[in-house]
N, C-alpha and C positions, 0 to 999 in steps of 0.2 A: 862700449861705443854708444854714444847718444844717437837717438833717432829723432829727426826733425818732426815737429808737430805743427800743423797749420792752425792759425788763429781764426776762429770762426766769427763772422760778422752776424749781427742780429738777423733773425729769419722772420719772414712773413708767415702768417698762419698756414698758407698753402705750402710753403717750403718746409715748414715744421711738420706738416702732415706727411709730406713725401719722405722726409728724413726718418720719421717714425716708422713708416712702412718699410723703408730700406733697412732700418735697424732690426725690425722683426724678421725680415728675410735673412739678415746676417746671422741672427741668433739661431734660426732654423738650420742655416748652412753649417755653423760651427757645431751644432748638436749632431748633425749628420756626419761631419768629419770625425768627431770624437768617437762615434759608434764604429765608423769604418776603421779608425786607427786601432781601437781595442780589438777588433775582429780581424785585422789584417793578417794574412798569412806570412807577411814579411817581418812582423814585429820582433821575431827572435833573432833577426840579423840586422835590423835597422836600429835607429837611435833609441827607441823604447825598450830595447833588449834588457831584461832583468828587472824592469820596473814593476812595482806592485800595482794592483788594480786601481787604487785611488790615484797613484802617480800617472798611470796610463791616461786616466780621465783628464788630469791636469795637463799632460803633454798634448792631448787632443785639442785643448783650448788654444795651444800655441800655434798649431798647424792650421792656418786660417784660409789657405787657398792652394789651389793646384795649378800647374802650368803644363800645357802640352807643347812639346818641342818636336818639330818635324826633322826628318833626316837631313843632315847638312846644316841645320840651324845652330847658332851659337847660344848656349845658355848664359854665359857671361864671358867677358874678354879680360885679358891681363890689363891692369891699370884702372879698371872700373872700381868705383867705391864698393866696399864690402858692407852689405846690409843683412844678408840672409844666408842660411845654409839650405841645401837642397837634398832631399831624400829621394832617390830614384825609385819610382813605383813600377815603371816598365821601360823597356828599351835598353839601349847600350850607349855609353858615352865615352869619349876619350878626352884626356887633358893633355895639353902640350904647351911648350914654351919656345919662343924664338931665341936661338943662340946668337952670340955676338957676330958670328959669320953669316947670319941670315938663315941658317937651317932651322927647320921645324923639328923639335925634339919631343917625341911622345913620352909623357911622364906617368901615364896610368890609363887603365881601362876600368870603367865603372858600370856595374850591373844593378838590377833591382835589389833594393834593401841596403844599398851603400850610400854614403853621404859625400857630397862634393861641396866645395866652398870654403873649407877650413883653411885654405891657403891665404885667405884674407884676414884672418883673425889678428895676426900680429901687427900688421901695418895698416889696417883699415882699407886696403886695396887688394884686389885679386892679383895673384902672381902668374896665373896661367889662363889659357883659353880652354873652355870646355864646350865640346861640339857633339851633337847627337849623331851616332853612327847608324841609327834607324829611328823611326818614329817612336817617341817615348813620352812619358809623363813624370813630373816631379812634384813632390810636396814642398812648398816654400815655407821655411821655418825662420821667421824673423829673429835675428840674434838677440836683439834687445829684449824681446818678449821671452825668449828662452832664459835669459838672466833673471827677469822679473819673476818667472815661475819657479825659480830656485832649482833649476836643473843643470847647474854648472858641473856638479859632480858627475852626472851622467855623460855630459859632453867631454869631461876629462877622461873618462873611461874610453870613450870612442876615439879620442885623440891618441891615447896610449896604444889602442889597437892599430891605428893607422901608422904610428911610429914603428911598431914592430914590423908591420908590412913593408914600410919603406926600408928598414934595415935589411929585410930579406931581399929586397930588390938590389940593394947595394952589394950584398954578398953575391947575388946572381951575376951582376955585371963585373964585379971585381975579381972573383976567384974561379969562375967556371969557364970551361971551354964552350965553344959554340954549340955543340950537340947537347951539352948539359943544360945550357940556358933554354933551349927550345923544349927539351923534355920537362924541365921544371915548369915552364910556362904552361904547357898542356896539362900537366898534373894539377897545377894551381887552378886553372879554369875548371877542370873536372871536379875538384873539391868544392869550389864556389857554386857550381851548378847543383851539386848534390845537396848542399846546405839549403838550397831554395826549393828542394823537392823535385828537381829535374834529373834526367839521366846523367850519371857520371861518366858514361862511356860513349855517348853519342850527342853531339851538339854542333851548332852552326857558328862559325866564326864571323863576327860582325865586322872585324877589322881586316884591312888588306895585308898582304905579305909585307909590303913596304912599311906599314905602320907597326907590324910586329917587329920588323928589323930595327926600326927606330927605337922602339921600347927596349929591345934586348941588346942594342949596341952591335947589331949585325947588318951586313949588306942584304939587299933584296935577293941577290944571287945565292948567298949563303943560306938564307931561310928556305928558298925554293929547293936547293940541293938537299938540305937536311930533311925536308918533308918527303922528298923522293926516296932518300935513304931509309928513313923510318918505315916507309911503306914497303920498300923492298925487303926489309928485315922482319916484316910481319908485326911491327909494333902498332901501327895505325893504318887505317884505310882513309884515303883522301880523295874526295870528289869535289874539286874546286874549293868552296869554303865549308863543305860538310865533312866533319871529322868523326871517325869512329875509333876509339881506343881499343885495340885488340889485345894488347898485352901491357897492362899497367905495371906489372912487376918488371917487365923488360925495360920500360921507361925509367923506373926507379933504379935499375941496375946501370943504365946509362949515366945517371946522376952521381952514382957513388963508385964508379969505376969497377963494378963487379963484372966478372966474366959471364958470358951466356951459359 
């Protein structure tokens, strides 16, 4: 996808001095970003995963700005032009689409180290809304500059990873019973938190029960009933949005129909 470039008019000496000062500041900012990208604790789960050190530096030159997004704010909306990918540095985001009947369908939850925005690559327009579930920050990765840096292979690996994840969700919704879906959802969150250096057994849900139900294809009442059932069976401890997994093996047994 081509990125529009502005045609600059001749500058006065004063404007030229200001531009030079701004360029120097930009160089310093890029250098700082490159250092932070190379040292970022999320690099092993983010887009630079698996890159060599010289490629990490090259990738750092692509990531030229960051953006803070407050809770409830939209990172981008369906139908907007696709220009950039976004690497989540902090916070929690949800993606959703409006169905033909007007209902809002949650299609994913995204945490630190994950990439959003790939829904726009094929059509040059985003297909979903992405909204912050809590205050967060993203690295803005211009798609055109990613291509210029020769990092398409790395992007292909990431897209393959996302495809596998999407196929897992399709199996979740198509073949599992309600209790299996929720157990799989909690175990998946547990593994994702663990990969980022957090506790696999205790975490705070950023999404509502209604949003979980939309994602899993379950009603709000079913999600609430299953949380109560899992707690009564000693699988989890639930205090509003705070979750403690007490018996991960038990949750896995729920998924594979094994007896207690």
